DOBA-601860 format. One record per residue (C-alpha): x, y, z. Coordinates in steps of 0.05 Angstrom, whole numbers, plus 32768, in hexadecimal, padded with zeros to 4 digits. Layout:
// DOBA-601860
(pt (X; Y; Z))
...
***
This chain:
// DOBA-601860
(pt (7945; 835A; 867D))
(pt (7903; 8348; 865D))
(pt (78CB; 832D; 8685))
(pt (78A4; 82F4; 8667))
(pt (7869; 8311; 8685))
(pt (7864; 834B; 8655))
(pt (783E; 8339; 8617))
(pt (7857; 8361; 85D7))
(pt (7828; 8377; 8596))
(pt (7852; 836E; 8550))
(pt (7838; 837A; 850C))
(pt (7858; 8358; 84CF))
(pt (7879; 837F; 849B))
(pt (789F; 836D; 845C))
(pt (78EC; 8378; 8457))
(pt (7906; 837D; 8417))
(pt (794B; 836C; 8424))
(pt (793D; 8329; 8445))
(pt (7901; 8321; 8418))
(pt (78D9; 830F; 844C))
(pt (78A6; 8326; 847F))
(pt (78C2; 8330; 84C6))
(pt (7892; 8341; 8509))
(pt (78AA; 8385; 8522))
(pt (7887; 83AF; 8559))
(pt (7845; 83C4; 8549))
(pt (785A; 8410; 8542))
(pt (788C; 83FC; 850B))
(pt (787B; 8421; 84D0))
(pt (7880; 83F3; 848C))
(pt (7886; 840F; 8448))
(pt (785A; 83CA; 842C))
(pt (786E; 8396; 83FE))
(pt (7879; 839F; 83B9))
(pt (7852; 8383; 8381))
(pt (7863; 833D; 8365))
(pt (785E; 8315; 83A8))
(pt (783F; 82D5; 83A6))
(pt (77F2; 82E1; 83B9))
(pt (77F0; 8297; 83DF))
(pt (782E; 82B3; 8415))
(pt (7807; 82FC; 8417))
(pt (77C4; 82DD; 8424))
(pt (77EB; 82A8; 8457))
(pt (7804; 82E6; 8480))
(pt (77C2; 8308; 8471))
(pt (77A3; 82D4; 84A9))
(pt (77D0; 82D8; 84D8))
(pt (77CB; 8321; 84D4))
(pt (777E; 831E; 84DF))
(pt (778B; 82F5; 851C))
(pt (77B1; 8323; 853D))
(pt (77FD; 8312; 853A))
(pt (781B; 8321; 8580))
(pt (785E; 8305; 85A2))
(pt (7871; 82FC; 85EC))
(pt (78BF; 82F3; 85FC))
(pt (78A2; 82AE; 8616))
(pt (7869; 827F; 861C))
(pt (7841; 8293; 864D))
(pt (77FF; 8272; 867A))
(pt (7826; 8227; 8677))
(pt (77F8; 81F4; 869E))
(pt (7807; 81AB; 8696))
(pt (77C8; 8182; 8681))
(pt (77EE; 813F; 8677))
(pt (782D; 811E; 868A))
(pt (785E; 8132; 86BC))
(pt (788F; 816F; 86BB))
(pt (789E; 81B1; 86D2))
(pt (78A7; 81FA; 86B0))
(pt (78D9; 8232; 86BE))
(pt (78FD; 826B; 86B4))
(pt (7944; 8288; 86B1))
(pt (7948; 82CF; 8695))
(pt (793A; 82C7; 864A))
(pt (7935; 8277; 8646))
(pt (78FA; 8250; 865E))
(pt (7902; 8204; 8668))
(pt (78D3; 81CB; 8666))
(pt (78EC; 8194; 868E))
(pt (78C1; 8153; 8678))
(pt (78C9; 8118; 86A9))
(pt (7893; 80ED; 867F))
(pt (7893; 80D3; 863D))
(pt (7854; 80FE; 861E))
(pt (784B; 8147; 8646))
(pt (780D; 8171; 8630))
(pt (7813; 81BC; 8642))
(pt (77DE; 81F5; 8631))
(pt (77F4; 8236; 862B))
(pt (77D4; 827E; 862A))
(pt (7800; 828E; 85EE))
(pt (7840; 826C; 85CF))
(pt (787C; 8299; 85B1))
(pt (78C2; 82A6; 85BB))
(pt (78DF; 82EE; 85AC))
(pt (7922; 82F5; 858D))
(pt (7957; 82E1; 85BD))
(pt (792F; 82BA; 85E7))
(pt (792D; 826F; 85EC))
(pt (78FD; 8230; 85FC))
(pt (7923; 81F0; 8610))
(pt (7900; 81AB; 8617))
(pt (7929; 8182; 8646))
(pt (7904; 813C; 8637))
(pt (7916; 80F4; 8651))
(pt (7927; 80D9; 860D))
(pt (7926; 80EE; 85BE))
(pt (78E4; 80C9; 85B9))
(pt (78C5; 80F3; 85F9))
(pt (7887; 8125; 85D8))
(pt (7874; 8168; 85F0))
(pt (7836; 817D; 85DC))
(pt (782A; 81D5; 85E0))
(pt (77E8; 81E0; 85D9))
(pt (77D6; 8230; 85D4))
(pt (7787; 824B; 85E8))
(pt (7798; 828B; 85E3))
(pt (778B; 82BC; 85A9))
(pt (77CF; 82CE; 859A))
(pt (77F8; 82B3; 8558))
(pt (7834; 828B; 856E))
(pt (7874; 82B1; 8551))
(pt (78B1; 8291; 855B))
(pt (78F3; 82BF; 8559))
(pt (791D; 82A5; 8583))
(pt (793D; 825D; 858F))
(pt (7913; 821C; 859E))
(pt (7936; 81D9; 85B1))
(pt (7921; 8197; 85C9))
(pt (7945; 8151; 85CA))
(pt (7905; 8134; 85C0))
(pt (78BB; 8145; 8599))
(pt (789B; 8184; 859F))
(pt (7853; 8191; 8586))
(pt (7840; 81DD; 8584))
(pt (77F3; 81E1; 857A))
(pt (77D4; 822C; 856C))
(pt (7794; 8235; 853C))
(pt (77A7; 8277; 853C))
(pt (77E5; 8269; 8513))
(pt (7834; 8262; 851C))
(pt (786D; 828B; 84F7))
(pt (78B2; 8276; 84FD))
(pt (78CD; 82B9; 84F1))
(pt (791E; 82C5; 84C6))
(pt (7936; 82BE; 850E))
(pt (791F; 8284; 8521))
(pt (794F; 824C; 8536))
(pt (7927; 8202; 8544))
(pt (7951; 81C9; 855A))
(pt (792A; 8194; 8573))
(pt (7928; 8146; 856D))
(pt (78E2; 814B; 8546))
(pt (78AD; 8184; 8541))
(pt (786B; 8185; 8532))
(pt (7843; 81C8; 8522))
(pt (77F1; 81D2; 851A))
(pt (77BD; 81FD; 8513))
(pt (7794; 81C0; 8521))
(pt (777B; 81AD; 855F))
(pt (778E; 816B; 8588))
(pt (776A; 8155; 85C7))
(pt (7793; 8143; 8601))
(pt (7774; 8102; 860F))
(pt (778B; 80EC; 85BD))
(pt (77D9; 8107; 85CC))
(pt (77DD; 80E9; 860D))
(pt (77C2; 80A0; 85E4))
(pt (77FA; 80AD; 85AD))
(pt (77BC; 80BB; 857E))
(pt (77CE; 80F4; 8551))
(pt (7790; 810A; 8535))
(pt (7791; 8151; 8523))
(pt (7753; 8176; 8510))
(pt (7738; 81C1; 850E))
(pt (7717; 81F9; 84EB))
(pt (774B; 8225; 84EA))
(pt (775F; 824D; 84A7))
(pt (77A0; 8266; 84C6))
(pt (77E0; 8256; 84AF))
(pt (7825; 823C; 84C1))
(pt (7868; 8263; 84A1))
(pt (78A5; 824A; 84A5))
(pt (78DF; 8289; 8497))
(pt (7913; 826C; 84CC))
(pt (793C; 8231; 84D2))
(pt (791E; 81ED; 84F3))
(pt (7945; 81BA; 84FE))
(pt (793B; 816D; 850F))
(pt (7965; 8141; 8529))
(pt (797B; 8107; 8504))
(pt (7940; 80D6; 84F2))
(pt (7911; 8105; 850E))
(pt (78DD; 812E; 84F5))
(pt (78B9; 816F; 84E2))
(pt (786F; 8172; 84D7))
(pt (7844; 81AB; 84C2))
(pt (77FA; 81A6; 84CB))
(pt (77D0; 81E4; 84B5))
(pt (7799; 81FF; 8481))
(pt (77D4; 8221; 845F))
(pt (7820; 8214; 8465))
(pt (785C; 8241; 844B))
(pt (78A4; 822D; 8452))
(pt (78D0; 8268; 8432))
(pt (790C; 8250; 8460))
(pt (7931; 8210; 847B))
(pt (790B; 81CF; 8491))
(pt (7942; 8197; 849F))
(pt (7937; 8157; 84B3))
(pt (796C; 8127; 84A4))
(pt (7961; 80D5; 849B))
(pt (791B; 80F3; 84B8))
(pt (78D4; 810F; 8499))
(pt (78B8; 8153; 8485))
(pt (7874; 814F; 8488))
(pt (7840; 8184; 846F))
(pt (77F2; 8178; 8472))
(pt (77C3; 81A7; 8460))
(pt (777A; 819D; 8470))
(pt (7743; 81A3; 84AC))
(pt (775D; 8151; 84C5))
(pt (779D; 8137; 84C6))
(pt (77B4; 80F6; 84E3))
(pt (77FE; 80F1; 84EB))
(pt (781A; 80B3; 84FF))
(pt (786A; 80C0; 8500))
(pt (7876; 8072; 8507))
(pt (7847; 8056; 84D7))
(pt (7858; 804C; 848F))
(pt (7822; 8085; 8482))
(pt (783F; 80BA; 84A8))
(pt (780B; 80EE; 84A0))
(pt (77CE; 80EE; 847C))
(pt (779E; 8124; 8470))
(pt (7758; 8103; 847C))
(pt (772E; 813F; 846F))
(pt (7732; 817E; 8449))
(pt (7726; 81CA; 8456))
(pt (7705; 8200; 8423))
(pt (7748; 8219; 8404))
(pt (7790; 81F3; 8417))
(pt (77CF; 8204; 8402))
(pt (781B; 81F1; 8411))
(pt (7850; 821A; 83F2))
(pt (789D; 8212; 83F7))
(pt (78C5; 8245; 83E0))
(pt (7904; 822E; 8409))
(pt (7928; 81F3; 8415))
(pt (790F; 81B7; 8435))
(pt (793B; 8183; 843F))
(pt (7938; 8130; 845B))
(pt (7977; 8118; 843E))
(pt (7965; 80CC; 8446))
(pt (7928; 80D3; 8457))
(pt (78DA; 80E9; 8447))
(pt (78B8; 8127; 842D))
(pt (786A; 8127; 842C))
(pt (7844; 815D; 8417))
(pt (77F9; 8155; 8415))
(pt (77C3; 8190; 8405))
(pt (7779; 8173; 8409))
(pt (7738; 81A0; 83F9))
(pt (76FA; 819F; 8414))
(pt (76D5; 818A; 83D8))
(pt (76CB; 819A; 838E))
(pt (76C0; 81ED; 8395))
(pt (7702; 81E8; 83C4))
(pt (7745; 81EC; 83AC))
(pt (778B; 81CD; 83C5))
(pt (77C8; 81DB; 83AC))
(pt (7812; 81D0; 83B5))
(pt (7842; 81FF; 83A1))
(pt (7891; 81F0; 839D))
(pt (78BA; 8224; 8385))
(pt (78FD; 8216; 83B2))
(pt (7922; 81D4; 83BA))
(pt (790A; 8196; 83DF))
(pt (793E; 8157; 83E7))
(pt (7936; 8114; 8409))
(pt (7931; 80CE; 83F8))
(pt (78ED; 80CB; 83ED))
(pt (78C3; 8103; 83D8))
(pt (7876; 8109; 83D1))
(pt (783A; 8139; 83C1))
(pt (77F3; 8134; 83B6))
(pt (77BE; 8173; 83B0))
(pt (778E; 818F; 837C))
(pt (77C6; 81B4; 835B))
(pt (780A; 819B; 835E))
(pt (783E; 81D3; 8348))
(pt (7885; 81C9; 8347))
(pt (78B3; 81FC; 8328))
(pt (78EA; 81F0; 8359))
(pt (790E; 81B4; 8363))
(pt (78FE; 8171; 837D))
(pt (793C; 813F; 8382))
(pt (7931; 80FC; 83AA))
(pt (7975; 80D6; 83A6))
(pt (797C; 8092; 83BE))
(pt (799B; 8074; 83FF))
(pt (79CC; 803C; 83F1))
(pt (79A3; 8002; 83D8))
(pt (7963; 802B; 83D6))
(pt (794C; 805C; 8396))
(pt (7938; 80A2; 839D))
(pt (78EA; 80AB; 8389))
(pt (78B1; 80DD; 8380))
(pt (7871; 80D5; 8380))
(pt (7837; 8106; 8367))
(pt (77F2; 810B; 836E))
(pt (77C3; 8142; 8355))
(pt (7782; 813B; 8353))
(pt (777D; 8178; 831E))
(pt (77B8; 818B; 8301))
(pt (7806; 8186; 8304))
(pt (7832; 81BD; 82E8))
(pt (7878; 81AB; 82E5))
(pt (78A8; 81E4; 82D1))
(pt (78E0; 81D3; 82FF))
(pt (790C; 8191; 8308))
(pt (78FF; 814F; 8322))
(pt (7939; 8121; 832F))
(pt (792F; 80D2; 8349))
(pt (7934; 808F; 8334))
(pt (78EA; 8084; 8338))
(pt (78C0; 80BD; 8327))
(pt (786E; 80AD; 8322))
(pt (783A; 80E2; 831A))
(pt (77F7; 80CC; 8314))
(pt (77C8; 810D; 8308))
(pt (7787; 8121; 82E4))
(pt (77AD; 8152; 82B2))
(pt (77F4; 8162; 82A9))
(pt (7819; 81A0; 828D))
(pt (7866; 8190; 8283))
(pt (789D; 81C3; 8274))
(pt (78CA; 81B4; 82A8))
(pt (790F; 8170; 82AE))
(pt (78FA; 8132; 82CC))
(pt (7942; 810A; 82D7))
(pt (793E; 80C4; 82E9))
(pt (797E; 80B0; 82C6))
(pt (79B5; 8086; 82E4))
(pt (79E9; 80C7; 82EC))
(pt (79B6; 80E5; 831A))
(pt (79B7; 80AA; 8349))
(pt (79F4; 8089; 8340))
(pt (79E0; 804A; 8320))
(pt (79EE; 8024; 82E9))
(pt (79A7; 8022; 82C2))
(pt (7975; 8059; 82B6))
(pt (793C; 8067; 82E5))
(pt (78F1; 8066; 82DA))
(pt (78BC; 809B; 82C2))
(pt (7874; 808A; 82C9))
(pt (7845; 80BF; 82B7))
(pt (77F8; 80AF; 82BC))
(pt (77C2; 80DE; 82B5))
(pt (7775; 80D9; 82B4))
(pt (776F; 810E; 8282))
(pt (77A2; 8137; 8263))
(pt (77EB; 813B; 8252))
(pt (780A; 8181; 8234))
(pt (7855; 817D; 822E))
(pt (787B; 81BA; 8214))
(pt (78C3; 81C0; 81EC))
(pt (78E1; 81D3; 8232))
(pt (78CB; 818E; 8249))
(pt (7908; 8155; 8251))
(pt (7906; 8117; 826C))
(pt (7941; 80E7; 8277))
(pt (793F; 80A5; 828C))
(pt (7991; 8093; 826F))
(pt (79B2; 805E; 828E))
(pt (79FC; 8069; 8297))
(pt (7A23; 8023; 828A))
(pt (79E4; 8004; 828A))
(pt (799A; 8003; 826E))
(pt (7973; 803E; 825C))
(pt (7937; 8041; 8292))
(pt (78ED; 8046; 827D))
(pt (78C5; 8081; 8268))
(pt (787A; 807C; 826B))
(pt (7845; 80AE; 825D))
(pt (77FC; 809A; 8257))
(pt (77BC; 80CF; 8254))
(pt (7779; 80B8; 825B))
(pt (7761; 80EE; 8229))
(pt (7796; 810F; 81FE))
(pt (77E1; 8126; 8201))
(pt (7804; 8157; 81DA))
(pt (7851; 8150; 81E5))
(pt (7886; 817A; 81CB))
(pt (78BF; 8169; 81F5))
(pt (78FA; 8138; 81F1))
(pt (7900; 80F3; 821A))
(pt (793B; 80C9; 8220))
(pt (7949; 8084; 8231))
(pt (798A; 8079; 8215))
(pt (79C5; 804A; 8234))
(pt (79EF; 800F; 8229))
(pt (79B7; 7FEE; 8210))
(pt (7974; 8018; 81FD))
(pt (7938; 8022; 8232))
(pt (78F3; 8028; 8225))
(pt (78C8; 8066; 8215))
(pt (7874; 8057; 820E))
(pt (7842; 808E; 81FE))
(pt (77FB; 808B; 81F4))
(pt (77BA; 80B0; 81F8))
(pt (7777; 80B1; 81D7))
(pt (778C; 80E8; 81AF))
(pt (77D3; 80EF; 81AD))
(pt (7809; 811D; 8188))
(pt (7845; 8121; 8184))
(pt (7863; 816C; 816B))
(pt (78A9; 8178; 816B))
(pt (78B9; 8144; 819C))
(pt (78FA; 811B; 819A))
(pt (78FD; 80D4; 81BC))
(pt (7938; 80AA; 81CA))
(pt (7948; 8063; 81DE))
(pt (798C; 805C; 81C4))
(pt (79C3; 802A; 81D8))
(pt (7A0B; 8026; 81C4))
(pt (79FC; 7FD4; 81C3))
(pt (79BC; 7FD3; 81AE))
(pt (797C; 8003; 81AA))
(pt (793F; 8007; 81DB))
(pt (78F3; 800B; 81CD))
(pt (78C7; 8047; 81BF))
(pt (7875; 8035; 81AF))
(pt (7851; 8074; 819E))
(pt (77FF; 806D; 81A3))
(pt (7810; 8025; 81AB))
(pt (7833; 7FDB; 81A0))
(pt (7847; 7FB6; 8165))
(pt (7808; 7FAE; 8138))
(pt (77E4; 7FD2; 817E))
(pt (77EC; 7F86; 8198))
(pt (780E; 7F9F; 81DD))
(pt (77DE; 7F90; 8215))
(pt (780A; 7FB6; 8240))
(pt (77FC; 8000; 821D))
(pt (77BC; 8018; 8209))
(pt (77B4; 8027; 81BE))
(pt (77AC; 806F; 81AF))
(pt (7771; 807E; 817E))
(pt (778E; 80AF; 8155))
(pt (77DD; 80BE; 8155))
(pt (77FF; 80FD; 8130))
(pt (7847; 810B; 812D))
(pt (7867; 8149; 810A))
(pt (78AA; 815B; 810D))
(pt (78BD; 812B; 8141))
(pt (78F5; 80F8; 8142))
(pt (78F8; 80BC; 8160))
(pt (7940; 808C; 816C))
(pt (7949; 8047; 8180))
(pt (798B; 803D; 8163))
(pt (79C1; 801B; 8174))
(pt (7A00; 8042; 817B))
(pt (7A3E; 8021; 8173))
(pt (7A30; 7FD5; 816D))
(pt (79F8; 7FA9; 8175))
(pt (79AA; 7FA7; 8159))
(pt (797F; 7FE6; 8152))
(pt (7937; 7FE0; 817E))
(pt (78F3; 7FE2; 816F))
(pt (78C8; 8025; 815D))
(pt (7883; 8022; 815C))
(pt (784F; 8060; 8147))
(pt (7807; 803F; 8149))
(pt (77B5; 8058; 8150))
(pt (7776; 8033; 8149))
(pt (7758; 8067; 8114))
(pt (778E; 8099; 80F2))
(pt (77D2; 80A0; 80F4))
(pt (77F3; 80DD; 80DC))
(pt (7840; 80DA; 80D7))
(pt (786C; 8110; 80C5))
(pt (78AB; 8105; 80ED))
(pt (78EC; 80DA; 80E8))
(pt (78F5; 8091; 8104))
(pt (793D; 807C; 8110))
(pt (7951; 8035; 8120))
(pt (7996; 8023; 8103))
(pt (79C1; 7FF3; 8110))
(pt (7A09; 7FFC; 8136))
(pt (7A41; 8022; 810C))
(pt (7A6C; 7FE1; 8128))
(pt (7A42; 7FB3; 8111))
(pt (79EE; 7F9A; 811E))
(pt (79AE; 7F9C; 8103))
(pt (7985; 7FD4; 80F4))
(pt (7940; 7FD0; 811E))
(pt (78F6; 7FC4; 8116))
(pt (78CC; 8002; 8100))
(pt (787B; 8004; 80F7))
(pt (784F; 803F; 80E9))
(pt (7811; 8026; 80E5))
(pt (77C6; 802F; 80F2))
(pt (778A; 7FF8; 80FF))
(pt (776A; 8036; 80D4))
(pt (7784; 806A; 80A7))
(pt (77D1; 807F; 80A1))
(pt (77F2; 80B3; 8080))
(pt (7836; 80AA; 807B))
(pt (7865; 80EB; 8067))
(pt (78A6; 80DD; 8094))
(pt (78E4; 80C0; 8090))
(pt (78FD; 807C; 80AC))
(pt (7945; 805F; 80B2))
(pt (7956; 801A; 80C3))
(pt (7996; 8009; 80A3))
(pt (79CF; 7FE9; 80B6))
(pt (7A1E; 7FFB; 80A1))
(pt (7A33; 7FB2; 80B1))
(pt (79F7; 7F8A; 80C2))
(pt (79AE; 7F75; 80A4))
(pt (797F; 7FB9; 809B))
(pt (7940; 7FBB; 80C4))
(pt (78F4; 7FBC; 80AF))
(pt (78C1; 7FF0; 80A8))
(pt (7878; 7FD3; 80A9))
(pt (7843; 7FFE; 808D))
(pt (7802; 7FDA; 809E))
(pt (77BD; 8006; 80A7))
(pt (777D; 7FF5; 8089))
(pt (7784; 803F; 805B))
(pt (77C7; 8057; 804B))
(pt (77DD; 809F; 802A))
(pt (782A; 80AB; 8017))
(pt (783B; 80E6; 8016))
(pt (7878; 8111; 800A))
(pt (789E; 8123; 804E))
(pt (78AB; 816F; 805F))
(pt (78E0; 815E; 8088))
(pt (78F5; 818C; 80C2))
(pt (78DF; 81CA; 80A5))
(pt (78A1; 81C2; 80B7))
(pt (785C; 81A3; 80A2))
(pt (782E; 81BF; 8069))
(pt (77EF; 81C2; 808B))
(pt (77EC; 81D6; 80D2))
(pt (77BA; 81B4; 8100))
(pt (77B4; 81D0; 8144))
(pt (777D; 81AC; 815B))
(pt (7766; 81AF; 81AD))
(pt (779E; 818C; 81D1))
(pt (7767; 817B; 8207))
(pt (7726; 8176; 81E2))
(pt (76E4; 817B; 8205))
(pt (76A3; 819B; 81F1))
(pt (769D; 81E4; 81F7))
(pt (76E1; 81FD; 820A))
(pt (76EA; 8232; 81D6))
(pt (7727; 8216; 81BE))
(pt (773E; 8249; 818B))
(pt (7712; 8280; 819F))
(pt (774E; 82A7; 8194))
(pt (778B; 829D; 8164))
(pt (77C1; 82C9; 815F))
(pt (77FC; 82CB; 8139))
(pt (7838; 82F0; 815C))
(pt (7863; 8323; 8136))
(pt (78A1; 834D; 8142))
(pt (7896; 838F; 811C))
(pt (786B; 836D; 80EB))
(pt (7892; 832F; 80DE))
(pt (7885; 82E6; 80F3))
(pt (78A7; 82C2; 812A))
(pt (7889; 8282; 8120))
(pt (7859; 8282; 815B))
(pt (780F; 827B; 815B))
(pt (77EC; 8287; 819B))
(pt (77A8; 8263; 81AA))
(pt (7775; 8275; 81E1))
(pt (7744; 823D; 81FF))
(pt (7716; 8269; 8233))
(pt (76F3; 8230; 8249))
(pt (772E; 81FE; 824C))
(pt (772A; 81CB; 8288))
(pt (7767; 81B6; 8294))
(pt (776E; 81E1; 82D8))
(pt (7725; 81DA; 82E4))
(pt (76E1; 81E4; 82C1))
(pt (76E6; 821F; 8294))
(pt (772E; 8235; 82AE))
(pt (773F; 8245; 826E))
(pt (7790; 8240; 8250))
(pt (77B8; 8262; 8217))
(pt (77E3; 8233; 81EB))
(pt (7818; 8251; 81CD))
(pt (7832; 8226; 8189))
(pt (786F; 8223; 8157))
(pt (7844; 8238; 8117))
(pt (787A; 8206; 80F3))
(pt (787B; 81CC; 811A))
(pt (783C; 81C6; 8141))
(pt (786A; 81C4; 8182))
(pt (784D; 81DB; 81BE))
(pt (7874; 820F; 81DF))
(pt (784E; 8226; 821A))
(pt (780D; 821D; 823F))
(pt (77F0; 8253; 826A))
(pt (77B5; 823A; 829B))
(pt (7780; 8251; 82CA))
(pt (7780; 8231; 830B))
(pt (7730; 8230; 8320))
(pt (76F2; 821E; 8306))
(pt (76E0; 825E; 82DB))
(pt (771E; 8284; 82D7))
(pt (7711; 8286; 8288))
(pt (7760; 8291; 827C))
(pt (7767; 82A8; 8232))
(pt (7729; 82CD; 822B))
(pt (7752; 8300; 820F))
(pt (779A; 8306; 81ED))
(pt (77BE; 8340; 81D6))
(pt (77F7; 833A; 81AD))
(pt (7832; 8371; 81B0))
(pt (7850; 8390; 8174))
(pt (789A; 836C; 818E))
(pt (787D; 8329; 818D))
(pt (7872; 8322; 81D6))
(pt (7824; 8316; 81F0))
(pt (77FB; 8327; 8229))
(pt (77C1; 82F9; 8243))
(pt (7784; 831F; 8262))
(pt (7761; 82F4; 8292))
(pt (7729; 8319; 82B2))
(pt (76FD; 82E8; 82D1))
(pt (7742; 82C6; 82F6))
(pt (7732; 82BC; 8340))
(pt (7769; 82C4; 836F))
(pt (7755; 8298; 83A7))
(pt (772A; 82C8; 83CA))
(pt (7707; 82FB; 8398))
(pt (76E0; 82E3; 8363))
(pt (76F2; 8304; 831D))
(pt (7731; 8328; 8338))
(pt (774F; 8322; 82F1))
(pt (7795; 831B; 82DF))
(pt (77CA; 8331; 82A8))
(pt (7802; 82FE; 828E))
(pt (7836; 831A; 8260))
(pt (7855; 82E8; 823C))
(pt (789C; 82DE; 8210))
(pt (7886; 82CF; 81C4))
(pt (78C3; 82A5; 81BC))
(pt (78BD; 8275; 8200))
(pt (787B; 8288; 8219))
(pt (7862; 8282; 825B))
(pt (7850; 823E; 827D))
(pt (782B; 8234; 82C8))
(pt (77EA; 8244; 82DC))
(pt (77DD; 8293; 82E5))
(pt (77E8; 82AD; 832A))
(pt (7804; 82ED; 8348))
(pt (784E; 82D4; 833E))
(pt (7848; 82D6; 82F2))
(pt (7811; 830E; 82EA))
(pt (77F4; 8347; 82FA))
(pt (77B4; 8337; 8324))
(pt (777A; 835D; 8343))
(pt (7767; 8352; 838C))
(pt (7728; 835B; 8398))
(pt (76E4; 8340; 8382))
(pt (76D4; 835D; 8342))
(pt (7716; 8386; 8334))
(pt (7718; 835F; 82EB))
(pt (776A; 8373; 82D7))
(pt (776D; 835F; 8296))
(pt (7727; 8376; 8276))
(pt (774B; 83A9; 8253))
(pt (7792; 83A1; 8235))
(pt (77B0; 83D6; 820E))
(pt (77FA; 83D5; 81E9))
(pt (7820; 8410; 81F4))
(pt (783D; 8429; 81B3))
(pt (788B; 840E; 81C4))
(pt (7872; 83C9; 81D4))
(pt (78A0; 83C2; 8210))
(pt (7862; 83CE; 8243))
(pt (7812; 83D0; 8251))
***
């Protein structure tokens, strides 16, 4: 039988079978983790290792400092009997070895027990933690739940920030501290129905399962955090830390409840990132940070009488390459890079009408051909899709708000380009409305007019597909509209009139597209061309445009857009791809850089690769391979710890690569001055570098 008074030293090693770090005896040998693992996770574990990871069989040195209760041990089980509503206990260490258990016996589900670690050991939870109420575990050295951890509680709060006994006993959950250590979960943590799971630290990683049915999962990264489990704002990061990170590669589920993720940086030179590569499910999902990167799945399924909602705020950039599903999707960001799936359709939420997708970007929206937005209605009306950018937007994806009656699509930005895009608001009994760059004659007060609007190889459809009248489609600008697309506003084949179409500008109109407002069993619709100056040219149709104008999709001074322009070829044969580097592009931060891959026939944006920190200068070199693929060298890229560590990123010439340069998609340096990517040499077979 193990004795609880004996401490055991542990080290973390990578298990290639379970694909996780595990705590083992310090004498165990490790081969090391293979390259390609996420830098953020490695860095987080580095913090724990630096703190000296040790684990005891059971918590040691417990002293009750608030409330009333008792501590007892029998064999490999430690029991805390709590008799007051709140119990505060200071521990020398708080770890649970595999096969051991800690049980909290509390007077009610609303009872709360604070456990604060005063010693220097990380809390390593390998065994079982059980409670019928709420348990707080506070350890500035870090908290690690290993794959064998089993946590079943009414609710749990784990924090590397401190809380005073007085505040805790008064119910004022104010956490603060300077610890940069991490909370990492590789186990299974479950709260009772209606309970909460809250992690509070500078760095938070979930690689396994967090479950709080009808409750809350709250992840807050900063140096000061307020927790109010009974209030409308359940967690608020009131002060940022130097570099904060929340990363989910596992599953976070709060069916019928709330998932809230908030990471706050200490200032303009610091960074805060939220990376979701896993699964998040709840009735409402909210995420806010400097950089929000969703390559996984966000699903907000509504309950009876309640629509599911996803709300994302990113102060610098949102990169969406995964899937987002909810009745109401709201985004407020500085810049958006979109190559993902947005689903607010009726089918996704078992309703008749389509939902709402609203994107507000204070500067730039970049949407690739991989992006799709769906707000279709089933037996009802199509929903609403609205995209607004404060500086520029370049869209090459698909958006649909179809239904029994068509819905509403509105897109605008001062500099607006749709290249290879498809917008549809059709209805079986009546078409909907599509507005690009403004409303009818530029007079719709709810939509800011674009200064310049360009459409190439883009289709708009507001037809009635069966019966009824077609809808309305508008393409507008204040200064110049260049139209080389197609618009269809046809009446229903069983009866109904054609719709209303306007392609115009207060200034100059170049019209080289096609418009169909016909009606086989009704009156034809109308096309309005009413600019100050008009130029009508022969349509180029879907085969491409005569002159390809690749304007900077994120126009700003000194961005060096076009510093590198590379046509990709496969064994000397063009593949209709042009790669453009912009080393000082500012989407991901000042001079963070970017590389854009375009379809050379349509101008459609295929992919966007960004830097995520000021001075990354992504795109300062591009190497084309003879098989049509390419490599981006970014020798100034910073890995979060080392300035100019550098990175080399391989891209598929057909589909490109969208996102931010990171250790998960690139070969990267680890130390300051490594400058990986300074020289890139293609081997003769073009298969490897």
